C-alpha positions, -999 to 999 in steps of 0.1 A, spaced: 466 274 310 474 307 293 511 301 294 507 266 281 486 278 252 510 306 243 539 281 244 522 259 218 515 288 194 547 288 175 549 250 169 514 251 155 520 280 132 554 268 121 542 233 111 510 246 94 530 272 73 557 246 64 531 221 53 510 247 34 541 262 17 553 227 7 519 218 -7 517 250 -27 552 248 -40 550 213 -53 514 216 -65 521 249 -82 549 233 -103 528 202 -111 496 222 -116 511 247 -140 525 219 -161 492 201 -159 473 232 -169 495 240 -199 492 205 -213 457 199 -200 443 187 -233 470 160 -235 468 151 -198 430 153 -194 429 115 -189 445 119 -155 413 135 -142 400 100 -137 428 92 -113 429 126 -95 392 127 -90 394 97 -67 414 116 -42 385 139 -36 366 110 -21 394 96 0 391 107 37 423 127 40 422 125 78 422 87 79 448 85 52 472 108 70 465 91 104 472 56 89 504 68 73 516 86 104 507 58 128 521 31 106 555 49 103 560 44 140 565 7 136 594 11 112 618 22 139 599 32 170 629 42 190 642 65 163 607 80 159 604 87 196 640 98 204 646 120 174 622 150 174 637 164 141 630 132 123 595 131 137 588 167 126 601 160 90 581 128 88 549 145 99 555 174 75 562 152 45 531 131 50 508 160 56 522 176 24 519 145 3 483 137 11 472 171 -2 492 173 -34 470 154 -59 438 173 -53 456 207 -50 476 200 -82 444 193 -101 428 224 -88 457 247 -98 459 229 -132 423 236 -140 426 272 -129 456 276 -151 438 260 -181 409 283 -176 432 313 -176 447 301 -209 412 303 -224 409 340 -219 408 362 -251 438 382 -242 458 350 -239 447 340 -273 457 374 -286 492 370 -271 495 337 -289 486 353 -322 512 380 -317 538 353 -313 541 349 -275 558 318 -263 544 296 -235 569 307 -209 564 344 -217 526 340 -216 527 321 -184 549 347 -166 535 379 -181 498 371 -184 486 339 -167 503 342 -133 492 379 -128 456 370 -137 453 341 -113 475 353 -84 444 363 -64 429 328 -68 462 312 -58 463 334 -27 428 323 -18 438 287 -24 468 292 0 444 305 27 421 276 22 450 251 24 463 267 56 429 263 72 426 227 59 460 219 73 451 232 107 419 213 107 437 181 95 462 185 123 434 187 149 416 157 135 447 135 134 455 145 170 420 137 181 423 102 165 454 96 187 485 107 168 494 139 186 509 166 163 529 192 183 510 224 190 475 234 199 462 203 181 481 180 204 468 198 234 432 195 221 436 158 211 452 147 244 423 163 263 396 153 240 381 128 265 378 156 290 352 173 268 322 161 288 339 164 322 360 196 320 352 213 287 371 245 298 404 226 293 401 226 255 378 256 252 406 282 250 428 263 225 397 258 203 388 295 206 423 306 196 424 281 167 391 296 155 404 332 159 435 322 139 414 308 111 392 339 110 422 361 110 438 342 81 406 345 61 403 382 67 439 390 59 437 369 27 406 387 15 422 421 21 454 411 3 434 396 -26 413 428 -29 446 448 -31 461 426 -57 430 425 -78 428 463 -78 396 466 -58 412 489 -32 425 512 -59 391 513 -76 374 522 -43 400 548 -36 397 564 -69 359 564 -67 361 580 -33 385 607 -45 363 612 -76 332 617 -55 351 641 -32 362 661 -62 327 662 -76 314 675 -43 341 701 -42 334 712 -78 296 713 -70 302 734 -39 325 758 -58 299 763 -85 272 769 -59 294 796 -43 302 812 -76 266 813 -85 
């Protein structure tokens, strides 16, 4: 069991990172454009809000399962084609909501006072975007990436439980889902490792976000400042 689980680790991480990276790349381009021209494109919120209420798991499952009937033999005999198809569909179902989220974060960043000051000084949209907007929201984008990675892993597991087995831990969990009441130990360790993976991703993201936002430097300076004060206080006491 341990060897089987380790053997399925890389396919799980590889597909999850590819899907998350693809979502972020496409949504970042669309979201930045949407945020810059949000006042003109605000009417699209009516269309994009609908994707928040669509069950993403069912949508992805129906698209993946329906694609098998186009050319079943090609789908089964060609692993590369199957991987690409799964990746494209999992990327596509998450782009609308993620693009809207990034667009709104970008629009809120443009409303900051220092952005308005840069506009008054003659800053162009591209200059303001690269020099001011992106550095101010990079921590949020990193948090969004972490959330999307967790959402992709969860989506992969849900689709596998419904019957479309995505390679990796999720396929192992989905194919043995009916053993849950009879032999729960079969899927206990894959679920445990998946949980530990999600917790690890969250902890690493929080640490990197704190570093990018300067919290680590602030804490470090405060610690050094306190140490310096203690040293000065002790030296004064000795001199006295």
